[in-house]
TINUDREN-698949 format. One record per residue (C-alpha): x, y, z. Coordinates in steps of 0.02 Angstrom, whole numbers, plus 50000, padded with zeros to 5 digits. Example, Ala and Ser with C-alpha at 12.3 -4.5 7.8 and 13.67 -1.06 7.14 Angstrom:
BEGIN
506154977550390;506844994750357;
END
This chain:
BEGIN
512115062951626;511495047351717;509655052851726;509765054451548;510085037451519;509635028351669;507845039451702;506835023651686;507785012751790;507925007551978;509114998452090;508004986152193;508704973752324;508174956652325;506754957852447;506024967752331;506334984752418;507264999752352;508355012552418;507975030852398;509805034952398;510125025352244;508435028052156;508535037151981;507095047051904;506865053551731;507515069951676;505625078251720;505755069251899;503935064251863;504175044951857;504875038552014;505425022152065;504635017052244;504324999352289;502305000552241;502775003452056;503974988152082;502634977152140;501364981052015;502504978851873;502724961651933;501424956052002;500574941251887;499444946751746;497594943851756;497504937751579;498694927251469;498994938351341;498974956351292;497334964051282;496744976551157;496574990351302;498334988151322;498614988351136;497835004751134;498855011451318;500235007551221;499885018551051;499525033951178;500935032651250;502245029851096;501435037550970;501495053350923;500085068250959;499765069850784;499515050250735;498025040750710;497645030650875;496505016950860;495765018851015;495075037250945;494275028650779;492845035950719;492155018750707;491595007050570;490115010950462;489104996050556;489534994550716;490544977750804;490824972050939;492714977550988;494104961850992;494804956151167;496754955651077;496704966450919;496644983950906;495464990450749;496684994450642;497474975950633;495844970650615;495624981050457;497264974750394;496824954850414;495034958850331;495924967050167;497254953650159;495954938950180;494944944950049;494754936549899;495134954349778;496964955249888;497284937349828;496914941449641;498204954349656;499224940049620;498654937549454;498594954549411;499754966249291;500894979749370;501874984649210;502514969849122;501114956949068;500794946049219;501504927749181;502904933449054;504544933949177;504464922849335;505324938849431;504394952149362;503314962949507;501394959549519;499974968549568;500274957249713;502154960149746;501924978949739;500624981349837;501684972749980;503244981549949;502114997849968;501604990950134;503454987450197;503855006150154;502295011650219;502715005050385;504545009550378;504375029550356;502725027850468;503905021650624;505255032950575;503795046650604;502925038850785;501375035650677;500315022450657;501065009150566;499454996050567;498555012550488;499915014750370;500104996750312;498124993450303;497865008150173;499315003050078;498794984550081;496994989950011;497785004449891;497494995749731;496354981049765;494964989749627;496164988749509;495874981849322;496714967549252;498154972549142;498774985749249;498535004849176;498215001749005;496754990949065;496305005349182;496135015849023;495055004748930;493755003049063;493735022249082;493365024748901;492175009948905;491405018349065;491565035948987;489515040248968;489205030049127;490005037649277;491805032149224;493235021749317;494535023149410;495535011349520;495725022149690;493735023849673;493565006249651;494755000749769;493185008349888;491744999549801;492794983849840;492774987050036;491124994850051;490084984449937;491004972349831;491784960449956;490414952250038;491234938150177;489874945750293;488154940150343;487744956150393;488144969650283;489074971550138;490964974250110;492274974550231;491534985950369;493254995150383;493545008650508;493415025850447;495035030050414;495645015950307;494165019750184;494615039550205;496595035050150;495675024949994;494945041349940;496665049749861;495325066449847;495675077249999;496845076750135;496815064850267;497775056150394;499455057050386;499605037650389;498695040550220;499735054450140;501395040950190;500475024750094;499985037049959;502125043649927;502525024549965;501515021049825;502665030649698;504385026149787;503985010349748;503355009949589;504795023149538;505865009849598;505264991849561;505014998349375;506765003349339;507084985049389;505844977649294;506334986449145;508344981449165;507714963949195;506544963249045;507894971848944;507224987848894;508204998748985;510104999548980;511425007049083;511935020648944;510105027148961;509935026649127;511595037249138;510485054149100;509235049949232;509895059349391;508855048849518;509935032849455;511525040449422;511805049449619;511255029849666;512545020749560;513915034449576;513795030749783;513655012049742;515345012949619;516255024949752;515715009349877;515884993349768;517204996349641;517264977549586;515364975349596;514634966449421;513144963449380;511624959749425;512184962649584;512654980049550;511104986849486;510134975949618;510874987849750;510555002849635;508765001049655;509104997849851;509945014349865;508695025449769;507395016049882;508355021450046;508755038149953;506885044349939;506495035950102;507655046050212;507175060850112;505235059650152;505565057950334;506645070250357;505785081350259;504105077650327;504795076650502;505115096450469;503525100650385;502455094450527;503635102950651;503315117650574;501505117150540;501225115650740;500325099750726;499545092250874;498145081850816;497505072450691;496255083950667;497375096850648;498305086650488;496665087350402;496645106750407;498395108350327;498855104050168;500095088550128;501405085450239;502145070150201;503215075750040;505045075349954;506285090649971;506065101349832;507665094949746;506985076249756;505485080149693;506035089049550;507315073049494;505775060549551;504645072749402;506105070049290;506075052849324;504265047349294;504545057049134;505925046049070;504725030049130;503465035249033;504535036348863;505565023848878;504535010648979;502765013048982;502705016448807;504175006848738;503574996148594;503744978948701;502644984848827;501404994648750;501014985048607;500764968848725;499734979948848;498684988748698;498344970148622;497624964748802;496614982248811;495494977148664;495124959648735;494444969848891;493464979648777;492734965048691;492404955648842;491424971348909;490304971748745;489774953148758;489334956948937;488004969848889;487434959448745;487174945748850;487114950049064;486604932149114;488654926949082;488964937549227;488314924049337;487014927349464;487984937849601;488424950849478;486704949749390;485644953949544;486684968449550;486114975549400;484434983949469;485264994049591;486864997049495;486334997349327;486894986249191;488674996349137;489144997149314;489064980549354;489784973749194;491374985249241;491314979649433;491454963649370;492834964749248;493694975949353;494004961049485;494644949849371;496234941749348;497314944549196;497154927749164;495364923349190;494774936649068;496154928748928;495104914748962;493474922048954;493894930448786;494514913948733;492694906448769;491974922248691;492954921748525;493134903048503;492164893648630;493624885848689;494834886248858;496754888948810;497754880748941;498744891249054;500384887348984;499944891448816;498704908448855;499924921948821;500704913748667;499144910348579;498504927448619;500034937748602;501314928948519;502494927148674;
END
C-alpha cells in the first residue's frame, strides 16, 4: 500500500542526502529516488521557460500510446521551423483562433437567425462549446487535447451564412459545378482562402488537423472526438435555444427519452426548482450523460481493439462512439429536432427567405464578377467563376450578405438595427 501511494516520493535530509532505508520506489521498482536524481531535479533550469522539447516529452510520458503526439506529427505541407516553446498542435490552434474566418463565425447563424436573440447560439459559440467538450473527452481518454481542440475550432470555418438552409442553397447553386459541403469548405479555408503568410497559401496547419477536417475517412481518435463532440453540442444547445425561443414546450419534450432521463434526475435532486434554472440544469445533465457515455464506451472499444499506436487507429472502424442504448436515443432526438425545431415555421420560413437572398446574390455575382473585389477576382482563372463566387459567399456573415443583398437590389445599405426587421419582418 505504501508503494502504491508513495512510489514517486523520497524522504530527503536537509543537507540533500537521502537514506536508503526510507527510500520509496514505484511498484515495478524502476524509479528509485537516489541523491543524484534529487540533485538533477532541483538544479537551476538552463532556460527560463518550458521548452518545446520538454512539452513533447511530457506528451510522450503522460498520453496514451495511441494518442497522436505533436512530436510525431507528419508535419506541414510547407516546412517551417519549430517553435522554441510551442508544440505543433498549439500553433495550429492559435492560427485558427487568429484567422479572419474564425472571427466571422460570431455573425453566422447556428439554427436561429443571427441577431434575433441575445442569448441564442451563433456559429462561434457553438464552435467554442464543441472545443470544450472535445477537450473533456480527450483528457479523460489520455488523448491529445490540443489536437482535438484545434480540429473542433476549425470544423465550421467553411460554413455558409444562414446555417444549414444557407448550406443547402449554396449546394443547389453549385449542383453542376462540384457542389458545396461545409466540411470540404473548411479545408479550402485553411488550405487556400486564408492568407496571413507571404510564403504560402492558407494556414499551413499540420497534416493531423487537416486530416481531422476530411470527415470522409477514419482518422485519429482526436478527430473522432471532435466529430462526436459536435453532435453532443448541437443536440443539447438546440434544445436549449428552442425552449428560450418558445419553439418547444415541456409537454413535447417529455416524449423524448434523452430529455426525460435528465429531467427525472433533476426532479429527484431538486424537487422545488423552477424555470429557467430547471431546464438549464436538465441541459447540463443531458451533456454530462452524453460525455460520460462516450468516455466509458470508447475506452472499452479501444481496449477491445488492442490499439497500441495512432497508426493502429486508422486501420479500425470508428472507436469513439456512444453506447448502443444512447445511440438509439440520440437518433430519436435528432428526428424530434428536425420535426419540431428545424422545420418549425418560425425557424424554417425565416431561413428560407434568407436562403433566397443568398441565391439572388450568387446570381448577381455571376452576372457581374467585378463586384467580388480584386482578391477574389484573381482566383477566377484558376478556380472558375462558380467556385470563386461560392467561396466568396460562403465566407460572408449573415449581416454582410443581408447588406449586400440590399445594395444589389435597392442600392442602399440598411442600418444594422433595422436590417433584419426590414428584410424578414422580425
